[in-house]
N, C-alpha and C positions, 0 to 999 in steps of 0.2 A: 845409449846415444841415438838421437833421432836420425833416421835415414833421409838423405836428400831426395826430393821429388824429381823424378826423371823429367827432363825437358825435351820434348819431342817435336815441338812446333816452333816456327819462327816467332810467332806472337808470344809464346811462353818465354822465350829467351829475351826478347826485347822488353817484355814486362819486368823480368827479373833485373835486367840492366837498369831500367827506369827506377825500380824500387831501391837499388843500391846507389842511385845518383850517378850512374855511368851511361846515361842515354845520350852520348856524345857522338852523333853521326859525322863521319868524315866523307867529304866528296871531293872529287878531282876538280881542280880549278882550270881555267883556260890557260894558266901559266904552267901546267904540268905538276902541280903540288897538291897535296891533300889539305883541306881546310875544315876545321871544326868551328862552326859558328857559335856553339854553346860555350866553348873554351876560348874563343877568340884567338885561335892559333892556326898557323900555316906550317905544314910539315914537309920535309924532304924524306925520301925512303929511309935514310940512315937515322932519322929522328924517331922511328917507330920500330916496334917488334910485334909480329903476329904471334899471339899467345894461344889462340884457339881458332879452329876453322870448323864451321858447321855447313853441311850440304843438305838441302831440302829438295825433294822431288815430289811434284804434284801427282796424285793418283790418276787423274784423268786429263789434266791440262798441262802441256809442256811449258806454258807461260808461267806456271807456278814454280818452276825450278829456279832455285836461288842459292847463293853462297853468302854466308855471313862470316866475316873475318873480325875477330876481337883483337884489338891492337892496344898496345901500351906505349906511352911516350916516355921520354927520359925522366920526366917528373912523376912517373907512376900513375898518370891519368889513364883510365881505361876508356876506350871508345870503340866504335865499330865502323866497318865498311861493308855495305850491302850491294850485291850485284846479282843480276839474273844470268842464267846460262845462255850461251850461244846467241842466236838472232834476237832474243828478247833482252839482251844486255842494254842497260841504260848508257853504257860507255862505249862510244864508237871509236874506231881507230885503235892503234896499238899502244897509245900512251898509258891507258889504265893498266893493261897487262904488264907493260914494261915497268911501271911504277911498282906494282905488286911483287914482281920477280926480284926486285932490289931490296925489299923489306926482309930483314932477318926473321927467322922463325924459331920459336921456342914453344913447343907444345906443352901446355899446362893442364893440370887436372881441373875439372869443373868445380870441385869442392874448394880448391885454392882460390878460384876466381869469384865464386858466388857465396861463400860462407863468411 
């Protein structure tokens, strides 16, 4: 059996999602919900499950620190939420953090998600 290639960078994971047809980015709307433009859907926290979390830390630049949340909706569509750490976050205020805290978490194996 062929061993999966380790995915160590954000770009490797995003490319793998794209190749699987799961490059559905979700962004927080002004109304406090997540929206996927590629799926034409708007989500409340209870509509999603975080199935994998990746943290990336830049070797020399704190602006390179980011978190990638892989999420699944109730129809088994996979998407992702991307955010930077701390002061470099694209999401100001507590709305983004509050939304994430309400999403149930189920940590899945990479092979289950990418094979």
